[in-house]
C-alpha positions as CSV (number, residue, x, y, z in Angstrom):
1,M,78.5,98.1,103.9
2,Q,75.1,98.0,102.5
3,T,73.7,98.8,99.1
4,E,70.2,100.4,98.7
5,R,67.6,99.8,96.0
6,T,64.1,101.0,95.4
7,S,61.5,98.5,95.2
8,E,58.4,98.6,92.7
9,S,56.3,100.1,95.7
10,G,58.9,103.0,95.9
11,Q,60.5,101.8,99.3
12,T,64.3,101.7,99.8
13,E,65.5,98.3,100.5
14,R,69.0,97.8,102.1
15,R,70.9,94.7,101.3
16,E,74.4,93.4,102.5
17,P,76.6,92.9,99.6
18,K,77.4,89.3,98.4
19,V,80.6,88.1,99.9
20,V,83.1,86.7,97.3
21,V,86.2,85.1,99.0
22,G,89.9,84.7,97.5
23,A,92.7,82.6,98.6
24,A,96.2,83.9,98.5
25,I,97.8,80.5,98.5
26,I,101.5,80.9,99.7
27,E,104.3,78.5,99.3
28,G,108.1,79.0,99.5
29,G,107.8,82.8,99.5
30,R,105.4,82.6,96.4
31,V,101.8,83.1,95.9
32,L,99.7,81.3,93.3
33,A,98.0,83.4,90.6
34,C,95.3,81.8,88.3
35,A,94.5,83.1,84.7
36,R,90.8,83.5,83.9
37,S,89.6,81.6,81.0
38,A,86.1,83.3,80.8
39,P,84.3,85.5,80.3
40,P,85.9,87.0,77.4
41,E,86.2,90.5,78.7
42,V,88.6,89.2,81.6
43,A,90.0,86.1,80.1
44,G,93.9,86.1,80.4
45,M,93.7,88.4,83.4
46,W,94.9,87.0,86.7
47,E,93.2,86.5,90.1
48,F,93.3,84.6,93.4
49,P,91.3,81.4,93.3
50,G,87.8,81.6,95.2
51,G,84.3,82.5,94.7
52,K,81.0,83.3,96.1
53,V,80.1,82.4,99.7
54,E,76.9,80.4,99.6
55,P,73.9,80.9,102.1
56,G,74.8,79.4,105.4
57,E,78.4,79.0,104.7
58,S,81.3,80.6,106.4
59,E,83.9,82.6,104.4
60,T,86.5,80.0,105.3
61,A,84.5,77.0,104.3
62,A,83.7,78.6,101.1
63,L,87.4,79.0,100.2
64,V,88.1,75.5,101.2
65,R,85.2,74.3,98.9
66,E,86.3,76.7,96.0
67,C,90.2,75.7,96.2
68,A,88.9,72.0,96.0
69,E,86.6,72.7,93.0
70,E,88.9,75.1,91.2
71,L,92.4,73.6,91.8
72,A,91.6,70.1,93.4
73,V,93.7,71.1,96.5
74,R,93.1,71.0,100.1
75,V,94.0,74.2,102.1
76,E,94.3,75.6,105.5
77,I,92.9,79.2,105.7
78,G,94.9,81.8,107.6
79,D,94.5,85.5,108.1
80,R,92.8,88.1,106.0
81,V,95.1,89.9,103.4
82,G,94.3,93.4,102.6
83,R,91.1,95.3,103.0
84,N,87.5,94.6,101.9
85,V,87.3,95.4,98.0
86,R,84.0,96.6,96.7
87,M,82.9,95.0,93.3
88,A,80.1,95.2,91.0
89,H,79.0,98.7,92.0
90,G,78.8,97.8,95.5
91,R,76.8,94.8,95.2
92,S,79.7,92.4,96.1
93,V,82.6,92.5,98.3
94,L,86.0,90.7,97.9
95,K,87.8,89.3,101.0
96,V,91.0,87.6,100.6
97,Y,92.7,85.3,103.0
98,A,96.1,83.9,103.1
99,A,96.2,80.0,102.8
100,R,98.5,77.1,102.6
101,L,98.5,73.8,100.8
102,L,97.9,70.6,102.9
103,H,99.2,67.2,102.5
104,G,101.6,67.9,99.5
105,D,98.7,68.8,97.2
106,R,99.7,70.3,93.9
107,P,97.2,72.8,92.3
108,K,95.7,71.8,88.9
109,A,94.1,74.3,86.6
110,L,90.6,72.9,86.4
111,E,88.8,76.1,85.8
112,H,91.6,78.5,84.9
113,S,93.7,78.7,81.7
114,G,97.0,79.0,83.7
115,L,98.6,79.0,87.0
116,R,101.7,80.8,88.1
117,W,103.6,80.9,91.3
118,L,104.7,84.4,91.8
119,S,107.5,86.0,94.1
120,A,107.2,89.5,95.4
121,A,109.4,90.7,92.7
122,E,107.1,89.0,90.1
123,L,103.6,90.3,91.3
124,D,103.6,93.1,88.8
125,S,104.4,90.8,85.9
126,V,100.8,89.9,85.4
127,T,97.6,91.8,84.8
128,W,95.4,91.3,87.8
129,L,91.7,91.7,87.6
130,P,90.6,95.1,89.1
131,A,89.3,93.6,92.2
132,D,92.5,91.5,93.0
133,A,95.0,94.4,92.4
134,P,94.4,96.2,95.5
135,I,95.4,93.0,97.5
136,V,98.7,92.7,95.7
137,A,100.4,95.6,97.8
138,A,99.2,94.1,101.1
139,L,100.4,90.6,99.9
140,R,103.9,91.6,99.0
141,P,105.2,91.6,102.7
142,L,104.1,88.2,103.2
143,L,106.1,87.0,100.3
144,L,109.4,88.6,101.3
145,P,111.9,86.2,103.0
146,T,112.3,86.8,106.6
147,P,116.0,87.7,107.6
């Protein structure tokens, strides 16, 4: 997926979209949801923790860094969850990965206004950010207890 833009010289430039990664941290059949504190237009909406992949950084390394920065936790990154979600008119793409907490770490809301552990039945009890909402359906089977 590429985006196009016309430069001042009239030539079309193609750019790869910026990658934003999210962590679906799963524990005990529940996933961690984080309430945004800013900007005002999305404050109070819920998301998976994560952020932009920096130049030269792998997607999984970015997620490990973002979880440490946002939640003060160490995580192990697993498989992708859901599909790529286009954001910002195609200038960015969200990729969500399953993750698990390591070493008994407990998340702290360092950059969010709240944290909630949601079961499959509770996933629709919060208002997800538009980019995170498509991931919820793909996440649901990962939260169901195995018979």
